[in-house]
C-alpha positions as CSV (number, residue, x, y, z in Angstrom):
1,M,1.2,21.1,12.9
2,K,-1.6,21.5,10.8
3,Q,-1.7,19.6,7.5
4,H,-4.5,21.4,5.9
5,R,-4.2,21.6,2.0
6,H,-6.8,22.4,-0.5
7,S,-7.8,19.7,-3.1
8,N,-5.4,20.4,-6.8
9,T,-7.2,19.6,-9.9
10,L,-5.2,18.4,-13.1
11,S,-6.5,18.9,-16.2
12,D,-4.8,17.1,-19.5
13,S,-3.7,19.9,-21.6
14,N,-5.3,19.8,-25.2
15,S,-1.2,20.1,-26.6
16,V,-0.5,16.4,-25.5
17,K,-0.5,13.9,-27.6
18,K,-3.9,11.7,-27.7
19,P,-3.1,8.2,-25.8
20,D,-3.2,5.2,-28.3
21,V,-5.5,3.4,-25.9
22,A,-9.0,3.8,-26.2
23,H,-10.1,3.8,-22.4
24,S,-7.7,6.1,-21.5
25,H,-9.8,9.5,-20.6
26,P,-8.2,12.7,-21.0
27,K,-10.1,13.8,-17.8
28,A,-9.4,16.1,-15.0
29,V,-8.1,14.4,-11.9
30,T,-8.9,15.7,-8.5
31,I,-5.6,15.2,-6.0
32,P,-7.1,14.4,-2.5
33,R,-6.1,16.6,0.6
34,H,-3.6,14.9,3.1
35,S,-5.4,12.5,4.8
36,C,-5.1,8.7,6.2
37,D,-6.9,7.6,3.0
38,F,-4.6,9.1,0.7
39,A,-1.5,7.8,3.3
40,E,-2.5,4.3,3.1
41,F,-3.1,4.3,-0.8
42,L,0.4,5.7,-1.4
43,G,1.8,3.0,0.7
44,I,0.1,0.5,-1.4
45,Y,1.5,2.2,-4.4
46,F,5.1,2.1,-2.9
47,G,4.6,-1.5,-2.3
48,D,2.9,-2.9,-5.7
49,G,2.1,-0.1,-7.7
50,S,3.5,1.1,-11.2
51,A,2.9,4.1,-13.3
52,R,3.8,4.3,-17.0
53,E,2.3,6.8,-19.7
54,N,2.4,4.7,-23.1
55,P,-0.3,3.4,-22.3
56,P,-1.1,6.0,-19.3
57,V,-2.0,3.6,-16.6
58,L,-1.4,3.2,-12.8
59,A,-1.7,-0.2,-11.5
60,I,-1.4,-2.0,-8.2
61,S,-0.5,-5.7,-9.1
62,L,-1.6,-8.5,-6.7
63,S,-2.1,-12.0,-6.3
64,L,-5.3,-13.4,-7.8
65,S,-5.5,-16.6,-6.1
66,E,-4.9,-14.5,-2.4
67,E,-5.8,-11.2,-2.8
68,K,-8.9,-10.6,-5.1
69,E,-10.8,-9.6,-2.0
70,Y,-8.1,-7.0,-1.2
71,A,-8.3,-6.0,-5.0
72,L,-11.9,-5.0,-4.2
73,F,-10.6,-3.1,-1.2
74,V,-8.1,-0.9,-3.3
75,S,-10.4,-0.3,-6.1
76,G,-13.0,0.9,-3.3
77,L,-10.2,3.1,-1.7
78,I,-9.5,4.5,-5.1
79,K,-13.2,5.4,-5.9
80,R,-13.5,7.3,-2.5
81,L,-10.3,9.5,-3.2
82,F,-10.2,10.1,-6.8
83,N,-13.7,9.9,-7.9
84,I,-12.7,7.4,-10.5
85,S,-13.8,3.4,-10.9
86,A,-10.7,1.6,-11.4
87,G,-10.7,-1.4,-13.8
88,L,-9.6,-4.9,-12.5
89,A,-7.4,-7.2,-14.8
90,E,-7.0,-10.9,-14.3
91,N,-4.2,-12.9,-15.7
92,R,-5.0,-16.7,-14.4
93,K,-1.7,-18.1,-16.0
94,V,0.3,-16.1,-13.7
95,D,-1.8,-15.7,-11.1
96,N,-2.3,-11.8,-11.2
97,I,-4.7,-9.3,-10.6
98,Q,-4.4,-6.3,-11.7
99,V,-6.3,-2.8,-10.3
100,R,-5.8,0.0,-12.9
101,I,-6.7,3.5,-13.6
102,Y,-6.6,5.2,-16.7
103,R,-5.9,8.6,-16.3
104,V,-3.2,10.9,-18.4
105,S,-3.2,13.3,-15.7
106,L,-2.9,11.0,-12.6
107,V,0.0,9.1,-14.0
108,R,1.8,12.3,-14.8
109,F,1.0,13.6,-11.4
110,F,2.5,10.4,-9.5
111,H,6.0,10.6,-12.2
112,K,6.3,14.4,-11.0
113,N,5.5,14.4,-7.3
114,I,5.6,10.4,-6.0
115,R,9.0,9.1,-5.8
116,K,9.7,6.1,-4.3
117,E,13.6,6.6,-4.3
118,S,13.3,9.4,-2.1
119,G,11.6,7.5,0.9
120,F,8.4,7.7,2.7
121,P,6.7,11.0,1.6
122,Y,7.5,14.4,4.2
123,W,4.1,14.5,4.9
124,V,3.4,11.3,6.0
125,K,6.0,11.3,8.5
126,R,4.7,14.3,10.2
127,K,1.8,12.9,11.8
128,L,1.5,9.5,13.4
129,T,-2.2,8.4,12.0
130,Y,-0.7,9.3,8.4
131,L,2.1,7.3,9.3
132,M,0.4,4.4,10.7
133,A,-1.9,4.2,7.3
134,F,0.9,4.3,5.0
135,L,3.2,1.7,6.9
136,R,-0.3,-0.6,6.4
137,G,-0.6,-0.4,2.8
138,I,3.0,-0.9,2.6
139,I,2.8,-4.2,4.5
140,D,-0.6,-5.3,3.5
141,T,1.3,-5.4,-0.2
142,E,4.7,-6.4,0.4
143,G,4.6,-7.9,3.8
144,S,4.3,-11.9,5.0
145,V,3.0,-13.7,8.1
146,Y,4.1,-17.0,8.9
147,R,5.5,-18.6,11.9
148,V,9.1,-19.1,13.3
149,E,8.6,-22.5,15.2
150,R,6.6,-25.3,14.2
151,E,5.8,-25.9,17.6
152,K,5.3,-22.6,19.2
153,K,2.7,-19.9,18.3
154,R,5.5,-17.1,17.7
155,I,4.5,-15.3,14.1
156,R,6.7,-13.3,12.4
157,I,5.6,-10.2,10.4
158,E,8.3,-10.0,7.3
159,I,8.4,-7.1,4.5
160,K,10.8,-7.2,2.2
161,M,11.9,-4.4,-0.2
162,Y,15.0,-3.6,-2.5
163,N,14.7,0.1,-2.4
164,K,17.2,0.6,0.9
165,K,15.2,4.1,1.7
166,L,12.3,3.0,1.7
167,L,13.6,-0.2,3.6
168,Q,15.2,1.9,6.2
169,D,12.2,4.4,6.6
170,L,10.0,1.5,7.2
171,F,12.4,0.6,9.9
172,E,12.3,3.8,11.6
173,A,8.6,4.2,11.6
174,L,7.7,1.1,13.0
175,K,10.3,2.1,16.1
176,L,8.7,5.3,16.0
177,L,5.3,3.7,16.8
178,G,7.0,1.4,19.5
179,F,7.8,-1.4,17.8
180,R,11.2,-3.3,18.3
181,P,11.6,-4.3,14.6
182,R,14.7,-5.6,12.9
183,I,16.5,-4.9,10.1
184,Y,18.5,-7.3,7.4
185,V,20.2,-4.8,5.0
186,R,21.9,-7.4,3.0
187,R,18.8,-9.2,2.7
188,N,16.6,-6.5,2.1
189,R,13.9,-7.5,4.9
190,V,12.7,-6.0,8.0
191,T,10.8,-8.2,10.4
192,I,8.5,-7.8,13.4
193,A,9.9,-10.9,15.1
194,R,8.5,-10.3,19.4
195,Q,5.1,-12.1,19.6
196,D,3.6,-8.9,21.4
197,D,4.6,-6.7,19.1
198,V,3.3,-9.0,16.3
199,D,-0.4,-9.0,18.3
200,R,-0.3,-5.4,18.9
201,Y,0.4,-4.6,15.3
202,F,-2.6,-6.5,14.1
203,N,-4.8,-4.7,16.9
204,K,-3.2,-1.1,16.4
205,V,-1.9,-1.1,13.1
206,C,-4.4,-3.3,11.9
207,S,-4.5,-4.6,8.2
208,H,-6.8,-4.6,5.7
209,N,-6.1,-7.2,3.5
210,P,-7.8,-10.5,4.4
211,K,-4.9,-12.5,3.1
212,H,-2.7,-11.5,6.1
213,V,-5.8,-11.3,9.0
214,K,-6.8,-14.8,8.3
215,R,-3.2,-15.9,8.1
216,Y,-2.7,-14.4,11.5
217,L,-5.7,-15.8,13.1
218,S,-5.3,-19.3,11.7
219,L,-1.4,-19.2,13.1
220,R,-2.6,-17.4,16.3
221,E,-4.9,-20.4,17.1
222,D,-6.9,-18.0,19.0
223,H,-10.2,-17.2,17.4
224,S,-11.5,-15.1,20.5
225,L,-8.9,-12.2,19.6
226,N,-10.7,-9.4,18.5
227,A,-10.4,-9.3,14.5
228,P,-9.0,-6.2,13.0
229,V,-11.5,-4.4,11.0
230,V,-11.1,-5.3,7.2
């Protein structure tokens, strides 16, 4: 089914109270058409994102020590999607880096239309390429990669989420893409535990988070494997 949509431009009303933040810009924001990039950004937001109105900021929180390179990727994705230059805020005391967008209209769009408690967005589920991109965004932010047995090469991908609806949607989406995941509802986790599934994930879905790619290649002990594009 075709998913064509016209871009929507949101403008801040003159009646809206001016935010008490000097770098909050009451400017129009263009919401992009449905695309793989937009699906991936939403996956990132569902994983480690937040939006608040006072001050009006949409933020993606990551690890400063391990994900600064990924933060730059997210910043570039935001620029492509919304034509906005995101800010980067570092806090070394808590090992945190935030990718921040200060736009009143964008925050209000997300509050009104993007609801994590409802699970995966409906349009993401209707096209496999969108679904794959959305999954990549979630797993790049909420996933971990580690070795199961010290003496073996078997590697596991684990995603921990406390939102039960998202957890179930994640499990179903992985199955739809041909993986054989396991879900542990009481432990708030979904895992990809079979080695061939883990290998296929990194070669088919791929990862844009260098932390995961480097970890996978290090654990795999097979640097002849074609690394995913990052």
